[in-house]
N, C-alpha and C positions, 0 to 999 in steps of 0.2 A: 405436500410436505405436513407430518403429523404432528401438532402441537401438545409436546409431553410438559409441557410449562408448571401443569399443576401437579405432577409427579413429585416425592420427595426423593432428590436426587443425591449420591454421594459421589465425592472425589475422593478417592485414599491414594497417598502420595510418600513418597522422604520430603523430609524437612527439606522447603528453598528450590523443590523442583524448576527444572527452564523449562520444559517442555510438557505438557499436561494433556495426555491422549485420549485417555478412557473417564468412564464415571457409569455410575449402575443405578437401578432405581427396582423397587416392587412395585407393581400393581395388582390389587385386589379386584376381580367383579364378579360376583355372582360365589364368593367362596374358591374361584378359580383363582390360582397365585399365577404371576407374570413375570418373567426376571425380563427385565430391561438392562440390556447394555449398548454403551454409547461410545462412537468414536470419533475425533476430531477430523474435520472435512476438509482439508488442506487440498485435494484434489480438483475441487470445484473453481478452485481459487486461479489455479494457472492451467496453462495445455500443455499435452505432453509436449516432448521436445521445442518446449518453450524454454528462454535463455534461463528461467528459474528451474526448469525442470532438468535441462540439461548440466546446471551446477551440481542439481541436487545427487542426479546419477553419475558425475563425475566423485563424489565425497562418499556416495554409497550408505552411508549412514551416517548420524553425529557420532564425534569423536570424545569420548570423554574420558581425559588424559588427568594426573595428579593435578599438574597444576595447573590446567585450563580444558574448557569444554568448546569443543569447532562442532558448531550446528549445523546438521546436513542442507536446513532451510533458511534463507533470510530472517532476519526478527521480525520484519512488517508482514510477513506469513505465519511466522510463529505466533504473536501475538494477535491478529486476525482470529488464528484457529484455535486457541490454547483453550480448553476450558476452565471456567473458571467461576468460584460463588458467587452468585447474583449476577453473572454474566451472563445474558440470551446468546444462544450458540447454536448455529446448524450443523447436526451431526448425521452420521450414518450410523444407526442404530437396529440392534435385535431384537425381537421380542419372542422370549421362548419357555415353553409351557414344557414341565416336566410328568413324565409318569412316575407312578411311587417308587417302582426302582430306581429311580436316577436318570435313565433313559430318555431321550426327546421324543414328547409327544407329537409336539407341531411348533413352527417356527415361522418369524416372516422377518425381512430384512427391508428396512423403508429409512428413507429422509424424513429427519425428526428436527425440531424446535426445541431445547430443552435450556433448563435455568437451575444449575445444581444449588441446593440450599446449605450443603456440608463440603470443608472442605478440610479433610480430616488426615492428620499424621497415621502412619503404623499403630504407632503407640496410643493416639487418640481412640482409634479403631478397636485394639485391644481392651481397653477399658471400659467401654463400650460392650464387647461381647462377653466379658469377664463379670460385670456388674448387672448387665439384662436389663435395663432400666425400660418400664412400659412404652413411655413416650417415643422410645428408639426401635421398636417393634420389627420395623420396616425393615432395619439392618441384622438385627438376631434372626427372622425368617430368611433373609438373602442367605444367610451364615448356613443354616440349617439347609437351606435347597441345596445350596452350592456343594455342603457333604454328600449330599445324595449322590450329587453328578459325579463327584470325586470315587465315592462307592463302588456306582455301577463300573467307572473305569476301572477301576483298581481289580475288579472280578474279570474284567478281559485283559489282564496282566499289566496293567500301569505299574511302572516304580517311579515313588516319588523320593527326589535326591534330598533328602532334610539333611542336609551339610550345615553346619554353621560355618560362616566364612570370613574372614578379615579382610578387609577394604584400607589400602594405605591414605593417608590424610595430611595434606600440607598447611601449615596454620602458622604463622609467622616466622617462616622459614625453620619449623621444627617438625620432624616428621614422625608421627606415629603411628599405630594399629587399630581400626575401627572394629570390635570382633558384630558381625551381621547375624542375628538369630531368627532362626523361618517362625514366626508365628502364626495363631489364627489368623490375623490380618494379611499377612501375607500369602497365606494359602487362601482366604476367600477371594485375592483379588486375583491370583493366578488362575484358580480354577473359572472363576469367570469370563479369563481374556482366553483360556483355552475351551470354554464354552465357544465363545465367539468365532474361534478358528475352523474348530469344528463344525458348525453351522455354514459357515461362509464356504469351508472348501465342498460342502454338499450340497450347497446352492449353486456353484460354478460347476460341478459336476452334472447334475442335473440341465443346467442351461447351454451346458457346452459351450464355456468360458475359458479361453486358456489363460494360465493363471502358474505361477512358480509354486507347485504342491512340495511339501517337507515332509520326506520318510525317514524311517528310521528302524533297523532289525535288532531285535536281541539277539546274541549269538552264542549266547549259552545260559546255566541253568542258574538264573539270576537269584532265585529264592536259595536256593545251595550255597550260593557264596556270601549272600547275608546272612544265613543262617552261620555258615561256617566262621564267620568275621563278627558274629551279633554284637558283643560286647567291646569292639575296637572301634577307635575314632576314626580310623580310617575307611570303614568298611564299604563306601557311598564311592570312595576314590580308588580301592581296590576293583570295585563293578566297572566303575568307568574304564577301566582297562582291557575288559573282555567286551563290551558292547560297541557294536558297528557305530560309527559317524553317524549323525543325520546328514542329508541330503536331500538336493533340491532339484526338481524336474518338472518339466510339463506333464509327465502321467504320474497321477496319484498311484500313493500302496500306502502302505500300513504303515502308521507312525505307532509301533509294536511297545516305546516307551510310555506314551502317552495312553495306549488302549484304544486305539481310534483306527477305524477303518479308511480314510483320509484327514490331512489336515491343510491348513496354511495358516503363517504369520500375517496377520490383519489389524491389531489393534495399534501399532505403533507407526501409524505413516509420517508422524514430524520428524520421527528419529531413525525410520530405517526405510531404503529405497523399494525394498521389494513390499514389503506392507504397503507404501504409497501404490506401487504399483496393481496390487490387489484391489484395492480402494478405488482404482481410477478404470478397471475395468466394471465394477458392481457399480461403479455414478455412471458409464457410458452405458449398461445395458438397462439400467433402472429408468435413465432418460431418452431410452431408445434411439440413441448416438452407435456408431458402426463401432465394436468393440476391436481390440488390439489383436492382430493376428500371433498364430501359434508361431511364426518364424521370428516375429518380432520380440516377444515374450522371450523365449528361447535363448536371442540373441542378449535380452537384458539381463537373464540367468547368465550367462557363462561372462557378461560383462563384471556383476555383481559378486562373483564367485573370485575373479581378479582383484576386483578394489577390495573386498573383505581381505585377503592373504595380505594386500599392503597395509590396510590400517592395523592389523594383527600384530604384524612385524613393527608398527609404529609405537602402539601400546605396548608391546614388549619390552622396548627400548627406552620408553620411557619408563616404564618400573624397574629396569634392571638399573635405571642412572638414580632413582632414588630409593630403591634398595642398599645401594653400595653407598652413597650416602647416610644411611641408618646403620649399617654394619660398620664401615670406618669408625664410626663415634664409638664404637663399642665391643675393642679388636681382642679385648682378654677375657669375654663375656664367653662362658660354655652353656652349647645349647642343647636341647634335646631336641631329638629328631624319632620320626616312625619311618625306617624305610622300606618305600614302596617295591620299587623294583630298578633295574639297572636297565634304561635307555639304550647306552652304550658304554659297553663295560669296559673295552679298549681304550675308547676316550675317558674312563671316570665319570661319565655323565648318568646321573642318577634322579628320579623321579623319589621326592620325601617332603613329609608333614613336619611341619615346624608345632611342636605340640603348643609352645607359649603363645603364640599368637593366629592360630589356626589357620596357619597358611601352606597351601601346598604349592610346591616348585621345584624347579628343574635347576639342579645344581652341577656343580665338579666335585667327586668324594673324593678324597685322598685317603683311603681306611686301611687299618694294617690287620683288620681282623676280618673273620668269616661275616658276610652281610645276608639275611633272613628278610623275607616280608614282614612285616607288621613288628617286627622287634625295634625296642628303643634303644638308640647309640647317643655318647654322646661327643661331639663335636666343638671347634673352634673357626674363626673366620678366619680364612687365608688372604690377604690383603693384594689381589692382583688386576691392577686395571685396567690391564689389557686383554685381559680373558673375559670373553662374549657371556661369559656365565658367571657367577658368584660361586667361589671356590670354598670351602673346606676340608680341615682335615681332622682326624681324631687324635 
């Protein structure tokens, strides 16, 4: 286990996170700059198919609902594994050197001991990146290096969905919308996690370790669509309608929206079971233990796909419940929407965007005029408690 407690290490997350999976550091040695990405290490605390593992597998992921959070792992494992400021933590870490063009020069994955110095919110991080104080040069250099990494992926066709989006907030029985802006800090963390997924998939491939690889195809001319709708607030939503869905398989393939030849998700082992499974394979390999077979991994992928559909349904129903409560209290208000497309015209099911809330939503739309993509329409809420979707009329 490599002792990295001497490195200045940054945790960057939202306010009051429940599960803190990752941190980043910068190492400079003889003018060589190395990016360190650290991931919490729960897989070494319990065995595959143990009682804890079976429960995590059954849940598939932590479930973040509007009114509560159901964690995938038990509290004692989260407490042991969570990365915290001034806490000594064992991690699975990657050391990465980039070439001048942002591509990967070399990397290594190993077990490490860290002691984070900073626990920052995205707002804190943005302030540092904007002001660039000399004493925080490590974070500023990390941001510049990760921008190079992104530029390289962009040249290979990566698409970044810089959507502003809304989060439904429940506070003292009051429902509101919080707008989330994608900032420099979000991009820094995102690029570090993508980089970790990239080098991890490369390591798994080169060592013939079975894993749940994530792939995605771009089935359209993305640049043309973004150019055509360049001034529209829904250009990325429109683009998503044309791009193929990502899928998980034992067979690695290109993840075209990320601009990568292969990719695995591995930086959220406290929150996603397949990330935990990837980490377990790495843990077994690094410690010269027998890795899980292709047959086992394939079975876990199939089970996870089923469980994720169930979780998505629970989240959808939870969201619908609180949206109904919100709109029921505002029955006479006129809303502006941008029409995206009909999902089922005969059943009046449409995908629309509520401009006031930055909210993309599937609704039942009863409209007396012709609809056109990317056009603004005015509608009112139609209270129907028996409908499985929100209903609106113009």
